[in-house]
C-alpha positions in Angstrom: 52.9 -51.0 -13.8 53.5 -53.5 -16.6 51.4 -56.6 -16.6 53.2 -59.8 -17.5 51.0 -62.6 -18.7 52.1 -66.2 -19.2 50.1 -69.3 -20.2 50.5 -72.4 -18.1 52.8 -75.1 -19.4 51.0 -77.3 -21.8 52.1 -80.4 -19.9 51.2 -79.2 -16.4 49.2 -81.3 -14.1 45.5 -80.5 -13.7 45.6 -78.2 -10.7 48.6 -76.3 -12.0 46.8 -75.9 -15.4 43.6 -74.7 -13.8 45.4 -72.3 -11.5 47.6 -71.1 -14.4 44.7 -70.4 -16.7 42.8 -68.6 -13.9 45.9 -66.4 -13.2 46.3 -65.8 -16.9 42.8 -64.4 -17.2 43.2 -62.3 -14.0 46.3 -60.8 -15.6 44.5 -60.3 -18.9 41.8 -58.1 -17.2 44.5 -56.1 -15.4 46.3 -55.7 -18.8 43.2 -54.4 -20.4 43.0 -51.7 -17.8 46.7 -50.8 -17.9 47.7 -47.2 -18.7 44.3 -45.6 -18.5 43.0 -42.8 -16.4 40.3 -43.2 -13.8 37.9 -41.3 -16.1 38.7 -43.7 -19.0 38.3 -46.7 -16.7 34.9 -45.4 -15.7 33.8 -45.0 -19.3 30.8 -47.1 -20.1 30.9 -49.4 -23.1 27.8 -47.9 -24.8 24.7 -46.3 -23.5 22.5 -47.3 -21.8 24.9 -49.9 -20.4 26.9 -49.0 -17.3 29.5 -51.7 -18.2 33.1 -50.2 -17.8 36.6 -51.6 -17.2 36.5 -50.4 -13.6 33.1 -51.9 -13.1 34.4 -55.2 -14.5 37.3 -55.2 -12.0 34.9 -54.4 -9.1 32.5 -57.1 -10.4 35.4 -59.7 -10.4 36.3 -58.6 -6.9 32.8 -59.5 -5.9 32.9 -62.8 -7.8 36.3 -63.8 -6.2 34.9 -62.9 -2.8 31.7 -64.9 -3.4 33.2 -68.1 -4.7 36.3 -68.3 -2.6 35.5 -66.6 0.7 31.8 -67.4 1.0 31.4 -70.7 -0.8 34.9 -72.3 -0.4 35.8 -70.8 3.0 32.3 -70.5 4.5 33.0 -66.9 5.6 29.4 -66.0 6.1 30.4 -62.6 7.4 32.0 -61.7 4.0 29.3 -59.4 2.8 29.2 -57.7 -0.5 31.7 -55.0 -1.3 29.9 -52.8 -3.9 26.4 -54.1 -4.3 23.4 -54.0 -2.0 19.9 -55.4 -2.0 18.7 -52.0 -3.3 21.4 -51.9 -6.0 22.3 -55.4 -7.0 24.5 -54.1 -9.8 26.3 -51.6 -7.6 29.7 -52.6 -8.7 28.9 -51.2 -12.2 27.4 -47.9 -10.9 30.4 -45.7 -10.6 30.8 -42.1 -9.5 33.6 -39.6 -9.9 34.7 -40.6 -6.4 35.5 -44.2 -7.5 39.2 -44.7 -8.2 41.3 -47.3 -10.0 43.6 -47.4 -6.9 40.7 -48.5 -4.7 39.1 -50.9 -7.2 42.5 -52.6 -8.0 43.5 -52.9 -4.4 40.2 -54.4 -3.4 40.3 -56.9 -6.3 43.9 -57.9 -5.5 42.9 -58.4 -1.8 40.1 -60.7 -2.9 42.4 -62.6 -5.2 44.8 -63.2 -2.3 42.0 -64.4 -0.1 40.9 -66.7 -2.9 44.4 -68.2 -3.1 44.5 -68.7 0.6 41.2 -70.5 0.7 41.9 -72.7 -2.3 45.3 -73.7 -1.0 43.6 -75.8 1.7 41.4 -77.8 -0.8 42.0 -80.6 -3.2 40.3 -80.4 -6.6 37.7 -83.0 -5.5 37.1 -81.5 -2.0 33.6 -80.2 -1.4 33.3 -76.6 -0.2 32.7 -75.7 3.4 30.1 -73.1 2.5 27.1 -73.1 0.2 26.1 -70.9 -2.6 24.0 -68.1 -1.1 21.2 -68.4 -3.7 21.1 -72.1 -4.5 22.4 -73.6 -1.3 24.6 -75.9 -3.3 28.1 -77.0 -2.5 30.8 -77.5 -5.2 34.2 -79.1 -5.6 37.2 -76.8 -6.2 37.6 -78.1 -9.8 34.1 -76.8 -10.7 34.8 -73.4 -9.1 38.2 -73.1 -10.9 36.5 -74.0 -14.2 33.7 -71.5 -13.6 36.1 -68.7 -12.6 38.1 -69.3 -15.8 34.8 -69.1 -17.8 33.8 -65.9 -15.9 37.0 -64.1 -16.5 37.2 -65.2 -20.2 33.7 -63.9 -20.9 34.4 -60.6 -19.1 37.8 -60.3 -20.8 35.9 -60.3 -24.1 33.9 -57.4 -22.8 37.0 -55.7 -21.6 38.6 -56.1 -25.0 35.7 -54.3 -26.7 35.6 -51.5 -24.0 39.3 -50.9 -24.3 39.1 -50.7 -28.1 36.3 -48.1 -27.8 38.4 -46.0 -25.3 41.7 -45.8 -27.2 41.7 -48.2 -30.1 44.0 -50.7 -28.3 43.4 -54.3 -29.3 45.0 -57.6 -28.5 44.2 -61.0 -27.1 
């Protein structure tokens, strides 16, 4: 698989711009994982951290699910994928049984669900659901902005992890 990334047009309307930058950052994380083995993708950044590329992808699957399915779509039955009350960082706690194929497919499924939920909302529309911890509601513009920030921050982590694994660098 070859990841194609493209920035949104610099004259796009606001929604197109926000969705374009979110997609760009989703593609960036996939690009950082491209061409590596499952073992490499499970490689932690530096001990004692359990942060890995596969863990970041699993984390972003959880984040996509939480914001778009739970908060935007009010899918209360959309429970966690990888974490539990006993292991709140479960997405980062990988075993030899965890595979890129499963992590990637789960992440992509959550992205598709996110797109479906967001399609029914305007940027100023208030979410159907509430944040599980704060009980707050948000407009879609805030969620898009937050998701871009979340991916951008973690893509910085991914950049360093990838460089540690095989020396590959790039924006």
